[in-house]
VOKOL-561663 format. One record per residue: chain; residue number from 1; x, y, z of N, C-alpha, C in turn. Coordinates in Angstrom, 1 decimal, always signed. Example, Ala and Ser with C-alpha at 12.3 -4.5 7.8 and 13.67 -1.06 7.14 Angstrom:
# residues 2
chaine A, num 1, nX +13.2, nY -5.7, nZ +7.8, caX +12.3, caY -4.5, caZ +7.8, cX +13.2, cY -3.3, cZ +7.8
chaine A, num 2, nX +12.8, nY -2.2, nZ +7.1, caX +13.7, caY -1.1, caZ +7.1, cX +12.9, cY +0.0, cZ +7.9
This chain:
# residues 127
chaine A, num 1, nX +10.9, nY +21.7, nZ +47.1, caX +9.6, caY +21.7, caZ +46.5, cX +8.6, cY +22.4, cZ +47.4
chaine A, num 2, nX +7.8, nY +23.3, nZ +46.7, caX +6.9, caY +24.1, caZ +47.5, cX +5.7, cY +23.2, cZ +47.9
chaine A, num 3, nX +5.3, nY +23.4, nZ +49.2, caX +4.2, caY +22.6, caZ +49.7, cX +3.3, cY +23.6, cZ +50.4
chaine A, num 4, nX +2.0, nY +23.5, nZ +50.1, caX +1.0, caY +24.4, caZ +50.7, cX -0.1, cY +23.6, cZ +51.3
chaine A, num 5, nX -0.5, nY +23.9, nZ +52.5, caX -1.5, caY +23.1, caZ +53.3, cX -2.5, cY +24.1, cZ +53.8
chaine A, num 6, nX -3.8, nY +24.0, nZ +53.4, caX -4.8, caY +24.8, caZ +53.9, cX -5.5, cY +24.1, cZ +55.1
chaine A, num 7, nX -6.0, nY +25.0, nZ +55.9, caX -6.8, caY +24.5, caZ +57.1, cX -7.8, cY +25.6, cZ +57.5
chaine A, num 8, nX -8.7, nY +25.3, nZ +58.4, caX -9.7, caY +26.2, caZ +58.9, cX -11.0, cY +26.2, cZ +58.3
chaine A, num 9, nX -11.3, nY +25.4, nZ +57.3, caX -12.6, caY +25.3, caZ +56.7, cX -13.6, cY +24.6, cZ +57.7
chaine A, num 10, nX -14.8, nY +24.6, nZ +57.3, caX -15.8, caY +24.0, caZ +58.2, cX -17.2, cY +24.4, cZ +57.8
chaine A, num 11, nX -18.2, nY +24.1, nZ +58.7, caX -19.6, caY +24.4, caZ +58.5, cX -19.9, cY +25.6, cZ +59.3
chaine A, num 12, nX -20.5, nY +26.6, nZ +58.7, caX -20.9, caY +27.9, caZ +59.5, cX -22.2, cY +28.4, cZ +59.0
chaine A, num 13, nX -23.0, nY +29.0, nZ +59.8, caX -24.2, caY +29.6, caZ +59.4, cX -24.0, cY +30.9, cZ +58.6
chaine A, num 14, nX -24.9, nY +31.2, nZ +57.8, caX -24.9, caY +32.5, caZ +57.1, cX -24.7, cY +33.6, cZ +58.1
chaine A, num 15, nX -23.9, nY +34.6, nZ +57.7, caX -23.6, caY +35.7, caZ +58.6, cX -22.4, cY +35.5, cZ +59.5
chaine A, num 16, nX -21.9, nY +34.2, nZ +59.6, caX -20.8, caY +33.9, caZ +60.4, cX -19.5, cY +34.1, cZ +59.8
chaine A, num 17, nX -18.4, nY +33.7, nZ +60.5, caX -17.0, caY +34.0, caZ +60.1, cX -16.2, cY +32.7, cZ +60.2
chaine A, num 18, nX -15.2, nY +32.7, nZ +59.3, caX -14.2, caY +31.6, caZ +59.3, cX -12.9, cY +32.3, cZ +59.0
chaine A, num 19, nX -11.8, nY +31.7, nZ +59.5, caX -10.5, caY +32.1, caZ +59.1, cX -9.7, cY +30.9, cZ +58.5
chaine A, num 20, nX -9.4, nY +31.0, nZ +57.3, caX -8.6, caY +30.0, caZ +56.6, cX -7.1, cY +30.3, cZ +56.8
chaine A, num 21, nX -6.3, nY +29.2, nZ +56.9, caX -4.8, caY +29.4, caZ +56.9, cX -4.2, cY +28.5, cZ +55.8
chaine A, num 22, nX -3.1, nY +29.0, nZ +55.3, caX -2.3, caY +28.3, caZ +54.3, cX -0.9, cY +28.3, cZ +54.8
chaine A, num 23, nX -0.4, nY +27.1, nZ +55.2, caX +0.9, caY +27.0, caZ +55.7, cX +1.8, cY +26.6, cZ +54.6
chaine A, num 24, nX +2.9, nY +27.3, nZ +54.3, caX +3.8, caY +27.1, caZ +53.2, cX +5.1, cY +26.6, cZ +53.7
chaine A, num 25, nX +5.7, nY +25.7, nZ +52.9, caX +7.1, caY +25.2, caZ +53.2, cX +7.8, cY +24.9, cZ +51.9
chaine A, num 26, nX +9.1, nY +24.8, nZ +52.0, caX +9.9, caY +24.6, caZ +50.8, cX +10.1, cY +25.8, cZ +49.9
chaine A, num 27, nX +9.9, nY +27.0, nZ +50.5, caX +10.1, caY +28.2, caZ +49.8, cX +10.5, cY +29.3, cZ +50.7
chaine A, num 28, nX +11.0, nY +30.4, nZ +50.1, caX +11.2, caY +31.6, caZ +50.8, cX +9.9, cY +32.4, cZ +50.7
chaine A, num 29, nX +9.1, nY +32.4, nZ +51.7, caX +7.8, caY +32.9, caZ +51.7, cX +7.7, cY +34.3, cZ +51.2
chaine A, num 30, nX +8.6, nY +35.1, nZ +51.6, caX +8.5, caY +36.6, caZ +51.3, cX +8.8, cY +36.8, cZ +49.8
chaine A, num 31, nX +9.2, nY +35.8, nZ +49.0, caX +9.5, caY +35.9, caZ +47.6, cX +8.3, cY +35.5, cZ +46.7
chaine A, num 32, nX +7.2, nY +35.2, nZ +47.4, caX +6.1, caY +34.6, caZ +46.6, cX +4.8, cY +35.5, cZ +46.7
chaine A, num 33, nX +4.2, nY +35.7, nZ +45.6, caX +2.9, caY +36.3, caZ +45.5, cX +1.9, cY +35.2, cZ +45.8
chaine A, num 34, nX +0.8, nY +35.5, nZ +46.5, caX -0.1, caY +34.5, caZ +47.0, cX -1.5, cY +34.8, cZ +46.7
chaine A, num 35, nX -2.3, nY +33.8, nZ +46.7, caX -3.7, caY +34.0, caZ +46.4, cX -4.6, cY +32.9, cZ +47.0
chaine A, num 36, nX -5.9, nY +33.2, nZ +47.0, caX -6.9, caY +32.2, caZ +47.3, cX -7.9, cY +32.1, cZ +46.2
chaine A, num 37, nX -8.2, nY +30.9, nZ +45.8, caX -9.2, caY +30.6, caZ +44.9, cX -10.3, cY +29.7, cZ +45.5
chaine A, num 38, nX -11.4, nY +29.5, nZ +44.8, caX -12.4, caY +28.6, caZ +45.3, cX -13.1, cY +27.9, cZ +44.1
chaine A, num 39, nX -13.6, nY +26.7, nZ +44.4, caX -14.3, caY +25.9, caZ +43.4, cX -15.4, cY +25.1, cZ +43.9
chaine A, num 40, nX -16.5, nY +25.1, nZ +43.2, caX -17.6, caY +24.2, caZ +43.5, cX -17.8, cY +23.2, cZ +42.4
chaine A, num 41, nX -18.3, nY +22.0, nZ +42.7, caX -18.4, caY +20.9, caZ +41.7, cX -19.1, cY +21.4, cZ +40.5
chaine A, num 42, nX -18.5, nY +21.1, nZ +39.3, caX -19.1, caY +21.4, caZ +38.0, cX -18.8, cY +22.8, cZ +37.6
chaine A, num 43, nX -18.1, nY +23.6, nZ +38.4, caX -17.8, caY +25.0, caZ +38.0, cX -16.3, cY +25.2, cZ +37.9
chaine A, num 44, nX -15.9, nY +26.2, nZ +37.2, caX -14.4, caY +26.5, caZ +37.1, cX -13.9, cY +27.1, cZ +38.4
chaine A, num 45, nX -12.6, nY +27.0, nZ +38.6, caX -12.0, caY +27.6, caZ +39.8, cX -12.2, cY +29.1, cZ +39.7
chaine A, num 46, nX -12.5, nY +29.7, nZ +40.8, caX -12.8, caY +31.2, caZ +40.8, cX -11.8, cY +31.9, cZ +41.7
chaine A, num 47, nX -11.4, nY +33.0, nZ +41.2, caX -10.5, caY +33.9, caZ +42.0, cX -11.2, cY +34.5, cZ +43.2
chaine A, num 48, nX -10.5, nY +34.5, nZ +44.3, caX -11.1, caY +35.1, caZ +45.5, cX -10.3, cY +36.4, cZ +46.0
chaine A, num 49, nX -9.0, nY +36.2, nZ +46.2, caX -8.2, caY +37.3, caZ +46.7, cX -6.7, cY +37.0, cZ +46.4
chaine A, num 50, nX -6.0, nY +38.1, nZ +46.3, caX -4.5, caY +37.9, caZ +46.0, cX -3.8, cY +39.0, cZ +46.7
chaine A, num 51, nX -2.5, nY +38.7, nZ +47.0, caX -1.6, caY +39.8, caZ +47.5, cX -0.2, cY +39.6, cZ +46.9
chaine A, num 52, nX +0.5, nY +40.7, nZ +46.8, caX +1.8, caY +40.7, caZ +46.4, cX +2.7, cY +40.0, cZ +47.4
chaine A, num 53, nX +4.0, nY +39.8, nZ +47.1, caX +4.8, caY +39.1, caZ +48.0, cX +5.1, cY +39.9, cZ +49.3
chaine A, num 54, nX +4.9, nY +41.2, nZ +49.2, caX +5.0, caY +42.1, caZ +50.4, cX +3.7, cY +42.2, cZ +51.2
chaine A, num 55, nX +2.6, nY +41.7, nZ +50.7, caX +1.3, caY +41.8, caZ +51.3, cX +0.6, cY +43.1, cZ +50.9
chaine A, num 56, nX +1.2, nY +44.0, nZ +50.2, caX +0.6, caY +45.2, caZ +49.7, cX +1.1, cY +45.4, cZ +48.3
chaine A, num 57, nX +0.2, nY +45.6, nZ +47.3, caX -1.3, caY +45.7, caZ +47.5, cX -2.0, cY +44.3, cZ +47.5
chaine A, num 58, nX -3.2, nY +44.4, nZ +47.8, caX -4.1, caY +43.2, caZ +47.8, cX -5.2, cY +43.5, cZ +46.8
chaine A, num 59, nX -5.9, nY +42.4, nZ +46.3, caX -6.9, caY +42.5, caZ +45.3, cX -8.0, cY +41.5, cZ +45.6
chaine A, num 60, nX -9.2, nY +41.9, nZ +45.4, caX -10.3, caY +41.0, caZ +45.8, cX -11.3, cY +40.9, cZ +44.6
chaine A, num 61, nX -11.9, nY +39.7, nZ +44.5, caX -13.1, caY +39.5, caZ +43.6, cX -14.2, cY +40.4, cZ +44.2
chaine A, num 62, nX -15.0, nY +41.0, nZ +43.3, caX -16.1, caY +41.8, caZ +43.7, cX -17.1, cY +41.1, cZ +44.6
chaine A, num 63, nX -17.2, nY +39.8, nZ +44.5, caX -18.2, caY +39.1, caZ +45.3, cX -17.8, cY +39.0, cZ +46.7
chaine A, num 64, nX -16.5, nY +39.2, nZ +47.0, caX -16.1, caY +39.1, caZ +48.4, cX -15.5, cY +40.4, cZ +49.0
chaine A, num 65, nX -15.4, nY +41.4, nZ +48.2, caX -14.8, caY +42.7, caZ +48.6, cX -15.6, cY +43.2, cZ +49.8
chaine A, num 66, nX -14.9, nY +43.7, nZ +50.8, caX -15.5, caY +44.2, caZ +52.0, cX -15.9, cY +43.2, cZ +53.0
chaine A, num 67, nX -15.8, nY +41.9, nZ +52.6, caX -16.2, caY +40.8, caZ +53.6, cX -15.0, cY +39.9, cZ +53.9
chaine A, num 68, nX -14.1, nY +39.7, nZ +52.9, caX -12.9, caY +38.9, caZ +53.1, cX -11.7, cY +39.7, cZ +53.2
chaine A, num 69, nX -10.7, nY +39.3, nZ +53.9, caX -9.4, caY +39.9, caZ +54.0, cX -8.3, cY +38.9, cZ +53.9
chaine A, num 70, nX -7.3, nY +39.2, nZ +53.0, caX -6.2, caY +38.3, caZ +52.8, cX -5.0, cY +39.0, cZ +53.6
chaine A, num 71, nX -4.2, nY +38.1, nZ +54.3, caX -3.1, caY +38.6, caZ +55.0, cX -2.1, cY +37.5, cZ +55.1
chaine A, num 72, nX -0.9, nY +37.9, nZ +55.6, caX +0.2, caY +36.9, caZ +55.8, cX +1.0, cY +37.2, cZ +57.0
chaine A, num 73, nX +1.6, nY +36.1, nZ +57.6, caX +2.6, caY +36.2, caZ +58.6, cX +3.9, cY +35.6, cZ +58.1
chaine A, num 74, nX +4.7, nY +36.5, nZ +57.6, caX +6.0, caY +36.0, caZ +57.0, cX +6.8, cY +35.2, cZ +57.9
chaine A, num 75, nX +6.8, nY +35.5, nZ +59.2, caX +7.6, caY +34.8, caZ +60.2, cX +7.2, cY +33.3, cZ +60.3
chaine A, num 76, nX +5.9, nY +33.1, nZ +60.0, caX +5.4, caY +31.7, caZ +60.1, cX +5.1, cY +31.1, cZ +58.8
chaine A, num 77, nX +5.5, nY +31.9, nZ +57.7, caX +5.2, caY +31.4, caZ +56.3, cX +3.8, cY +30.9, cZ +56.1
chaine A, num 78, nX +2.9, nY +31.7, nZ +56.6, caX +1.5, caY +31.4, caZ +56.6, cX +0.7, cY +32.5, cZ +56.0
chaine A, num 79, nX -0.3, nY +32.2, nZ +55.2, caX -1.2, caY +33.1, caZ +54.6, cX -2.6, cY +32.9, cZ +55.2
chaine A, num 80, nX -3.4, nY +33.9, nZ +55.3, caX -4.7, caY +33.8, caZ +55.9, cX -5.8, cY +34.4, cZ +55.0
chaine A, num 81, nX -7.0, nY +33.9, nZ +55.2, caX -8.2, caY +34.5, caZ +54.6, cX -9.2, cY +34.6, cZ +55.7
chaine A, num 82, nX -9.4, nY +35.8, nZ +56.1, caX -10.5, caY +36.1, caZ +57.1, cX -11.8, cY +36.3, cZ +56.3
chaine A, num 83, nX -12.8, nY +35.5, nZ +56.6, caX -14.0, caY +35.6, caZ +55.9, cX -15.2, cY +35.9, cZ +56.9
chaine A, num 84, nX -15.7, nY +37.1, nZ +56.7, caX -16.8, caY +37.6, caZ +57.5, cX -18.1, cY +37.7, cZ +56.7
chaine A, num 85, nX -19.2, nY +37.8, nZ +57.4, caX -20.5, caY +37.9, caZ +56.7, cX -20.7, cY +36.9, cZ +55.7
chaine A, num 86, nX -20.4, nY +35.6, nZ +56.0, caX -20.5, caY +34.6, caZ +55.0, cX -21.9, cY +34.3, cZ +54.5
chaine A, num 87, nX -22.0, nY +34.0, nZ +53.2, caX -23.2, caY +33.7, caZ +52.5, cX -23.2, cY +32.3, cZ +52.0
chaine A, num 88, nX -24.4, nY +31.7, nZ +51.8, caX -24.4, caY +30.4, caZ +51.2, cX -23.7, cY +30.2, cZ +49.9
chaine A, num 89, nX -23.7, nY +31.3, nZ +49.1, caX -22.9, caY +31.2, caZ +47.8, cX -21.4, cY +31.2, cZ +48.0
chaine A, num 90, nX -20.9, nY +31.4, nZ +49.2, caX -19.5, caY +31.3, caZ +49.5, cX -19.1, cY +29.8, cZ +49.7
chaine A, num 91, nX -20.1, nY +28.9, nZ +49.7, caX -19.8, caY +27.5, caZ +49.9, cX -18.9, cY +27.0, cZ +48.7
chaine A, num 92, nX -17.8, nY +26.4, nZ +49.1, caX -16.9, caY +25.9, caZ +48.0, cX -15.7, cY +25.3, cZ +48.7
chaine A, num 93, nX -14.8, nY +24.7, nZ +47.9, caX -13.5, caY +24.2, caZ +48.4, cX -12.5, cY +25.4, cZ +48.1
chaine A, num 94, nX -11.8, nY +25.8, nZ +49.1, caX -10.9, caY +26.9, caZ +49.0, cX -9.5, cY +26.4, cZ +48.9
chaine A, num 95, nX -8.8, nY +27.0, nZ +47.9, caX -7.4, caY +26.6, caZ +47.6, cX -6.5, cY +27.8, cZ +47.8
chaine A, num 96, nX -5.3, nY +27.6, nZ +48.3, caX -4.3, caY +28.7, caZ +48.3, cX -3.3, cY +28.4, cZ +47.2
chaine A, num 97, nX -2.7, nY +29.4, nZ +46.7, caX -1.8, caY +29.3, caZ +45.5, cX -0.6, cY +30.2, cZ +45.7
chaine A, num 98, nX +0.5, nY +29.9, nZ +45.1, caX +1.7, caY +30.7, caZ +45.2, cX +2.5, cY +30.7, cZ +43.9
chaine A, num 99, nX +3.2, nY +31.8, nZ +43.7, caX +4.1, caY +31.9, caZ +42.5, cX +5.2, cY +32.8, cZ +42.9
chaine A, num 100, nX +6.4, nY +32.4, nZ +42.5, caX +7.6, caY +33.2, caZ +42.8, cX +7.5, cY +34.5, cZ +42.0
chaine A, num 101, nX +7.8, nY +35.6, nZ +42.7, caX +7.7, caY +36.9, caZ +42.0, cX +8.8, cY +37.8, cZ +42.5
chaine A, num 102, nX +9.5, nY +38.5, nZ +41.6, caX +10.6, caY +39.4, caZ +41.9, cX +10.1, cY +40.8, cZ +42.3
chaine A, num 103, nX +8.9, nY +41.2, nZ +41.7, caX +8.4, caY +42.5, caZ +42.0, cX +7.8, cY +42.6, cZ +43.4
chaine A, num 104, nX +7.9, nY +43.7, nZ +44.0, caX +7.3, caY +43.9, caZ +45.4, cX +5.8, cY +44.1, cZ +45.3
chaine A, num 105, nX +5.3, nY +44.5, nZ +44.1, caX +3.9, caY +45.0, caZ +44.1, cX +3.0, cY +44.2, cZ +43.2
chaine A, num 106, nX +3.5, nY +43.2, nZ +42.5, caX +2.7, caY +42.5, caZ +41.5, cX +1.9, cY +41.4, cZ +42.2
chaine A, num 107, nX +0.6, nY +41.3, nZ +41.8, caX -0.2, caY +40.2, caZ +42.2, cX -1.0, cY +39.6, cZ +41.0
chaine A, num 108, nX -1.6, nY +38.5, nZ +41.1, caX -2.2, caY +37.8, caZ +40.0, cX -3.6, cY +37.3, cZ +40.4
chaine A, num 109, nX -4.5, nY +37.4, nZ +39.4, caX -5.9, caY +36.9, caZ +39.7, cX -6.3, cY +35.7, cZ +38.8
chaine A, num 110, nX -5.3, nY +35.3, nZ +37.9, caX -5.6, caY +34.2, caZ +37.1, cX -5.0, cY +32.9, cZ +37.6
chaine A, num 111, nX -5.7, nY +31.8, nZ +37.6, caX -5.1, caY +30.6, caZ +38.2, cX -3.9, cY +30.1, cZ +37.5
chaine A, num 112, nX -3.8, nY +30.3, nZ +36.2, caX -2.6, caY +29.8, caZ +35.5, cX -1.4, cY +30.7, cZ +35.7
chaine A, num 113, nX -1.5, nY +31.7, nZ +36.5, caX -0.3, caY +32.5, caZ +36.9, cX +0.4, cY +31.8, cZ +38.1
chaine A, num 114, nX -0.3, nY +30.9, nZ +38.7, caX +0.3, caY +30.2, caZ +39.9, cX +0.7, cY +28.8, cZ +39.6
chaine A, num 115, nX +1.8, nY +28.4, nZ +40.2, caX +2.4, caY +27.1, caZ +39.9, cX +2.5, cY +26.2, cZ +41.2
chaine A, num 116, nX +2.0, nY +26.7, nZ +42.3, caX +2.0, caY +25.8, caZ +43.5, cX +0.6, cY +26.0, cZ +44.1
chaine A, num 117, nX +0.0, nY +24.8, nZ +44.5, caX -1.4, caY +24.8, caZ +45.0, cX -1.4, cY +23.9, cZ +46.2
chaine A, num 118, nX -2.3, nY +24.2, nZ +47.1, caX -2.7, caY +23.3, caZ +48.2, cX -3.7, cY +22.3, cZ +47.8
chaine A, num 119, nX -4.1, nY +21.5, nZ +48.7, caX -5.1, caY +20.4, caZ +48.5, cX -6.5, cY +20.9, cZ +48.6
chaine A, num 120, nX -6.7, nY +22.1, nZ +49.3, caX -8.0, caY +22.6, caZ +49.5, cX -8.6, cY +22.3, cZ +50.8
chaine A, num 121, nX -9.5, nY +23.2, nZ +51.3, caX -10.3, caY +23.1, caZ +52.5, cX -11.7, cY +23.4, cZ +52.2
chaine A, num 122, nX -12.6, nY +22.6, nZ +52.7, caX -14.0, caY +22.8, caZ +52.4, cX -14.7, cY +23.8, cZ +53.3
chaine A, num 123, nX -15.4, nY +24.8, nZ +52.7, caX -16.2, caY +25.8, caZ +53.5, cX -17.7, cY +25.6, cZ +53.1
chaine A, num 124, nX -18.5, nY +25.4, nZ +54.1, caX -19.9, caY +25.2, caZ +53.8, cX -20.7, cY +26.2, cZ +54.7
chaine A, num 125, nX -21.5, nY +27.0, nZ +54.0, caX -22.3, caY +28.1, caZ +54.7, cX -23.7, cY +27.7, cZ +54.5
chaine A, num 126, nX -24.4, nY +27.5, nZ +55.7, caX -25.8, caY +27.1, caZ +55.7, cX -26.7, cY +28.3, cZ +55.8
chaine A, num 127, nX -27.8, nY +28.2, nZ +55.2, caX -28.8, caY +29.4, caZ +55.2, cX -29.7, cY +29.3, cZ +56.4
């Protein structure tokens, strides 16, 4: 059974940085396309970033492009989201997601394309 655990969230001032981690178990990590989503109360879950199972290509929401970077360490079965130049509107619960994928280059930006989810980690950006 696939198990994803996010960590690294916290409180940061606007303009600051955080690095989120998603530790995966119960899967062959290199066979999974991965992504980050976020959600605030009362709103739908929002796509943030995705990568293919090889880590290339990657894809970002316009709202985070140039500020966030998705990456992975296959040896540690861990995915990361480096978040720089944080803004108050980045405040949300961040979730990692995974789906098995045979293609080396496919990634997905819709949440219903993913069938494994973590429990989320809270990111709060103060102004």
